C-alpha positions as CSV (number, residue, x, y, z in Angstrom):
1,X,69.2,116.9,80.3
2,X,72.3,114.3,80.2
3,X,71.5,111.2,82.1
4,X,73.3,109.4,84.5
5,X,73.3,105.5,84.1
6,X,71.7,105.6,87.5
7,X,68.2,107.3,85.8
8,X,68.3,105.3,82.4
9,X,68.1,102.2,84.8
10,X,65.5,103.8,86.8
11,X,63.5,104.5,83.7
12,X,64.1,100.6,82.3
13,X,63.1,99.7,85.8
14,X,59.3,101.2,85.2
15,X,59.0,99.7,82.1
16,X,60.0,96.4,83.4
17,X,56.8,97.0,86.1
18,X,54.9,97.8,83.2
19,X,55.0,94.5,81.6
20,X,54.8,92.8,85.4
21,X,58.7,91.6,84.9
22,X,60.4,91.5,88.1
23,X,64.3,91.7,86.3
24,X,66.0,92.1,83.6
25,X,69.2,90.4,82.2
26,X,71.0,92.0,79.8
27,X,73.9,91.2,77.6
28,X,74.3,92.9,74.8
29,X,76.8,95.2,74.4
30,X,75.7,98.5,73.3
31,X,73.1,97.8,76.4
32,X,75.3,97.8,78.9
33,X,77.5,100.8,77.5
34,X,74.3,102.8,77.4
35,X,72.7,101.5,80.8
36,X,75.8,101.4,82.9
37,X,79.0,102.9,80.8
38,X,81.1,99.2,80.7
39,X,82.5,99.1,77.2
40,X,84.4,95.6,77.6
41,X,83.3,92.3,75.8
42,X,81.9,90.5,78.7
43,X,80.0,91.5,80.6
44,X,76.2,90.9,82.2
45,X,73.9,93.1,84.1
46,X,70.8,91.6,86.8
47,X,68.4,93.8,87.5
48,X,66.5,91.8,90.0
49,X,64.3,93.2,92.7
50,X,65.6,96.6,92.8
51,X,69.3,95.2,93.1
52,X,71.4,96.1,89.9
53,X,74.0,93.9,89.7
54,X,76.8,93.7,86.9
55,X,79.1,90.4,86.4
56,X,82.4,90.2,84.4
57,X,85.6,87.9,84.4
58,X,89.0,88.3,85.9
59,X,90.4,90.4,83.0
60,X,88.1,92.9,83.3
61,X,88.6,93.6,87.3
62,X,89.9,97.3,86.6
63,X,88.4,98.0,83.9
64,X,85.0,97.3,85.4
65,X,85.2,99.3,88.0
66,X,86.7,102.2,86.7
67,X,83.4,102.0,84.0
68,X,80.5,100.7,85.6
69,X,78.0,103.2,87.5
70,X,74.8,102.9,89.1
71,X,75.4,99.0,89.4
72,X,77.1,96.3,91.9
73,X,80.2,95.5,90.4
74,X,81.0,90.7,90.8
75,X,83.8,89.3,89.5
76,X,82.4,85.8,88.4
77,X,84.6,83.2,89.5
78,X,82.4,80.7,86.8
79,X,80.4,81.6,83.8
80,X,78.7,84.6,84.3
81,X,75.7,83.4,83.9
82,X,76.3,80.9,86.4
83,X,77.1,83.5,88.7
84,X,73.8,85.6,87.8
85,X,71.6,82.2,88.4
86,X,72.9,81.7,92.0
87,X,71.8,85.3,92.6
88,X,68.5,84.3,91.4
89,X,68.0,81.5,93.1
90,X,68.7,83.1,96.5
91,X,65.9,86.1,95.6
92,X,62.7,83.8,96.4
93,X,59.8,86.4,95.4
94,X,61.7,87.0,91.3
95,X,59.9,84.5,89.3
96,X,59.6,86.6,86.2
97,X,62.0,87.5,84.1
98,X,63.1,89.1,80.9
99,X,65.9,88.9,78.5
100,X,67.1,90.1,75.9
101,X,65.1,87.8,73.4
102,X,66.7,90.1,70.1
103,X,70.4,89.3,71.2
104,X,70.4,85.4,72.7
105,X,70.7,82.4,71.1
106,X,68.6,79.4,71.5
107,X,71.7,77.7,73.3
108,X,72.5,80.6,75.5
109,X,68.6,80.5,76.2
110,X,68.6,76.5,76.8
111,X,71.7,77.1,79.6
112,X,69.9,79.7,81.1
113,X,66.7,77.4,81.9
114,X,68.2,74.7,82.7
115,X,70.9,77.3,85.4
116,X,68.1,78.8,87.3
117,X,65.2,77.4,89.9
118,X,61.7,76.1,88.1
119,X,59.8,78.8,89.8
120,X,62.1,81.4,87.7
121,X,59.9,82.1,84.4
122,X,62.7,83.9,81.3
123,X,60.3,85.6,79.2
124,X,61.3,87.3,76.1
125,X,61.9,90.9,75.3
126,X,62.0,92.9,72.3
127,X,63.4,96.6,72.3
128,X,63.1,97.7,75.6
129,X,66.2,99.2,76.2
130,X,65.9,100.5,72.5
131,X,62.7,102.2,73.3
132,X,65.0,104.6,75.6
133,X,67.9,104.5,73.4
134,X,66.1,106.2,70.7
135,X,65.8,109.2,72.0
136,X,69.2,110.7,73.0
137,X,69.6,113.0,75.6
138,X,71.7,116.5,75.4
139,X,75.0,114.3,76.1
140,X,74.7,111.8,73.1
141,X,73.8,114.6,70.8
142,X,77.1,116.3,71.5
143,X,79.1,113.4,71.4
144,X,76.9,112.6,68.1
145,X,78.2,116.0,66.8
146,X,81.5,115.2,67.4
147,X,81.0,111.8,65.4
148,X,79.5,113.9,62.4
149,X,82.2,116.5,62.2
150,X,85.4,113.8,62.5
151,X,83.8,111.9,59.7
152,X,83.2,114.5,57.2
153,X,86.3,116.5,57.8
154,X,88.6,112.9,57.1
155,X,85.8,112.8,53.7
156,X,86.9,115.9,52.6
157,X,90.9,115.0,53.3
158,X,89.8,111.6,51.0
159,X,88.3,113.2,48.3
160,X,91.4,114.8,47.4
161,X,92.7,110.9,46.7
162,X,89.9,110.2,44.4
163,X,92.0,110.2,40.7
164,X,91.4,108.0,37.5
165,X,93.5,105.0,38.3
166,X,93.6,105.0,41.9
167,X,92.1,101.8,44.0
168,X,89.2,102.4,45.4
169,X,90.5,100.4,48.5
170,X,93.1,102.8,48.7
171,X,91.0,105.7,48.9
172,X,89.3,103.7,51.7
173,X,92.5,103.3,53.4
174,X,93.1,107.0,53.3
175,X,90.2,108.1,54.7
176,X,89.9,105.5,57.4
177,X,93.7,106.2,58.2
178,X,93.0,109.5,58.4
179,X,90.2,109.2,61.0
180,X,92.3,106.8,63.2
181,X,95.1,109.8,63.5
182,X,92.0,112.0,64.1
183,X,91.3,110.2,67.3
184,X,88.2,108.0,66.3
185,X,87.9,104.7,67.7
186,X,87.4,103.4,64.5
187,X,85.1,103.3,61.6
188,X,81.1,102.5,62.0
189,X,80.8,100.1,59.4
190,X,83.5,99.0,56.0
191,X,84.1,101.9,54.2
192,X,82.0,102.2,50.9
193,X,84.2,103.6,47.9
194,X,82.2,101.9,44.6
195,X,83.5,104.0,41.0
196,X,81.6,103.9,38.0
197,X,79.3,101.0,37.2
198,X,79.6,99.9,40.9
199,X,78.5,103.0,41.9
200,X,75.1,101.3,41.7
201,X,75.9,98.6,44.0
202,X,74.0,100.1,46.9
203,X,76.6,98.3,49.5
204,X,79.6,98.4,47.0
205,X,82.5,97.9,49.5
206,X,85.7,99.3,47.9
207,X,87.8,97.2,45.8
208,X,91.1,96.7,44.3
209,X,89.5,98.2,40.7
210,X,90.8,101.1,39.8
211,X,88.6,104.1,39.9
212,X,87.8,104.9,35.6
213,X,88.4,108.2,33.6
214,X,84.8,108.9,34.0
215,X,81.9,107.9,36.1
216,X,80.2,108.4,39.4
217,X,81.7,107.9,42.9
218,X,79.8,106.8,46.4
219,X,82.0,107.7,49.1
220,X,80.0,105.9,52.1
221,X,81.3,106.1,55.5
222,X,81.8,107.0,59.2
223,X,83.4,107.0,62.3
224,X,82.8,106.0,65.8
225,X,84.1,108.4,68.4
226,X,83.7,108.0,72.3
227,X,81.3,105.0,71.1
228,X,78.6,107.3,69.1
229,X,78.7,106.7,65.2
230,X,78.2,109.1,62.5
231,X,77.2,108.0,58.8
232,X,77.5,110.2,55.6
233,X,77.5,109.4,51.9
234,X,78.5,111.7,49.2
235,X,78.4,110.9,45.5
236,X,81.1,113.0,43.0
237,X,81.7,112.8,39.2
238,X,85.3,112.1,38.1
239,X,85.0,113.8,35.0
240,X,82.5,115.8,33.2
241,X,79.2,114.8,34.1
242,X,76.6,114.0,31.0
243,X,73.1,115.9,31.0
244,X,71.4,112.7,32.5
245,X,73.9,112.0,34.8
246,X,73.6,115.7,36.1
247,X,69.5,114.9,35.7
248,X,69.7,111.8,38.0
249,X,71.3,113.4,40.6
250,X,69.8,116.4,40.5
251,X,66.8,114.3,41.2
252,X,67.9,112.3,44.0
253,X,68.9,115.8,45.6
254,X,65.6,116.7,45.6
255,X,64.3,113.2,47.0
256,X,66.6,113.8,49.9
257,X,65.9,117.7,50.9
258,X,61.8,117.0,50.4
259,X,62.4,113.7,52.8
260,X,64.1,116.5,55.4
261,X,61.7,118.9,55.1
262,X,58.9,116.4,56.2
263,X,61.0,115.2,59.2
264,X,59.1,116.6,62.2
265,X,57.9,115.2,65.3
266,X,54.5,113.4,64.7
267,X,55.6,112.4,61.6
268,X,56.2,108.8,61.1
269,X,59.1,107.5,59.4
270,X,57.1,106.1,56.6
271,X,56.1,109.6,55.7
272,X,60.0,110.5,55.5
273,X,60.1,107.7,53.6
274,X,57.3,108.7,50.9
275,X,58.5,111.8,50.6
276,X,61.4,110.6,48.7
277,X,60.1,108.5,46.8
278,X,57.3,110.8,45.3
279,X,60.4,113.1,43.7
280,X,61.7,110.2,42.3
281,X,58.8,108.3,41.1
282,X,57.7,111.8,39.3
283,X,61.1,111.7,37.4
284,X,60.3,107.8,36.7
285,X,63.5,107.0,38.5
286,X,61.5,105.2,42.0
287,X,62.3,101.5,40.5
288,X,65.9,102.4,41.1
289,X,65.5,103.1,44.7
290,X,66.2,99.8,46.4
291,X,66.4,100.0,50.0
292,X,64.8,102.4,52.7
293,X,65.2,106.6,53.2
294,X,67.2,106.0,56.9
295,X,67.4,104.9,60.1
296,X,68.9,105.8,63.5
297,X,72.3,106.2,64.2
298,X,73.9,106.0,67.8
299,X,75.9,104.0,70.2
300,X,75.0,101.2,67.0
301,X,75.2,102.5,63.6
302,X,71.5,100.7,62.6
303,X,69.2,101.4,65.3
304,X,65.3,102.6,65.3
305,X,63.5,103.7,64.2
306,X,64.1,102.7,60.4
307,X,62.6,105.2,57.4
308,X,60.8,102.4,55.8
309,X,57.9,101.9,53.4
310,X,54.5,102.0,56.0
311,X,57.0,102.2,58.8
312,X,55.0,103.9,61.4
313,X,56.8,104.9,64.4
314,X,56.4,108.2,65.2
315,X,59.5,111.0,65.2
316,X,59.8,112.7,68.8
317,X,62.7,115.5,69.3
318,X,66.0,113.7,70.2
319,X,65.9,111.0,67.4
320,X,68.9,111.2,65.6
321,X,68.1,109.8,61.8
322,X,70.2,109.4,58.3
323,X,67.8,110.4,55.6
324,X,69.6,109.0,52.5
325,X,68.1,108.0,49.3
326,X,69.8,106.6,46.2
327,X,68.9,105.5,42.7
328,X,70.8,102.5,41.5
329,X,71.1,101.7,37.7
330,X,72.4,98.5,36.7
331,X,75.5,98.7,34.3
332,X,75.0,103.0,34.1
333,X,76.1,103.7,37.6
334,X,74.6,105.2,41.2
335,X,73.9,108.4,43.2
336,X,73.3,108.3,47.0
337,X,73.0,111.2,49.4
338,X,73.1,111.0,53.0
339,X,72.8,113.8,55.7
340,X,72.0,113.0,59.7
341,X,70.0,114.6,61.1
342,X,68.8,115.1,64.9
343,X,64.9,115.8,65.6
344,X,64.0,119.2,67.3
345,X,60.5,120.4,68.8
346,X,60.1,122.6,66.1
347,X,61.0,120.1,62.8
348,X,64.9,118.7,62.5
349,X,68.5,119.9,62.4
350,X,71.0,118.6,59.8
351,X,74.2,117.2,61.1
352,X,76.5,116.8,58.4
353,X,78.9,119.9,57.8
354,X,79.2,119.2,53.9
355,X,77.8,121.0,50.3
356,X,75.8,118.2,48.2
357,X,76.6,120.5,45.2
358,X,77.8,117.7,42.2
359,X,81.4,118.0,42.3
360,X,83.5,117.1,39.5
361,X,87.0,115.8,39.8
């Protein structure tokens, strides 16, 4: 089922009632988009005693009227916080008001305290809206599938540009240009193209260095399409891979498949991570796996749950996550294989439509 803005806000209001909060101040852009559809850069949603009021400034008058759903739009004459504080002052029943502590600076928190009457008590909240966003509804899943398909298509085009002597940044540039031409809003993150010894850098952003005549090339990229992100990593090899290199690749692929096989409702994020690590441990390569196995993806590229050691969050149908184990051997090279998967009632479904067999170019 695809939820409306009103449904999402109503679900959030139930969470506020459970925490005995009279209202909530929402400012994080991704949360504003999730709750009421707004995509501008300056907005504030105040949920207060049954009221739902969205504040923005005059630059976004038409945009807010076109986009905002489930809330009354107010074009502020002063700062958004000042206008929201006026409303808080008028509602005498408002005492305990939550705010997004994860996205509020100390300076903003101090300004909030000064603007409202003393009876208003600000209460920090963390992850309230993220708890809702972790489970993607049918509409969100369709948007994510479209983003994943687009990301896969432009990766395949960029793959043809990989050759010895070509700069990593040129490969990244062609991928990003193809994404824009195909209709992407932008990239989910700065594209990673890391070749040869640089493939041992887990976040080796594309540099001007030329691709060597032999070695692994890690390509990690994602697109944003209609607000939702994709994320995919493939590792190819320029020239013929050595027997050792092939063994490394097969171990990472086995680890990734083992982790995917673990994904199911009721399993913890830590269990998925452990499945990947156990495969690499048996091969003596676990010491080269230096990051978590995956993360949630949606309106933002990194969302809960985090698939890492000891993470006790239980997987639920509708969660969309990455599964991306890797090894990074200093001075030698690195390998990472990443798919996006959606948790289903029976297990999971791999969304990424790209082969994982080792490609030698």
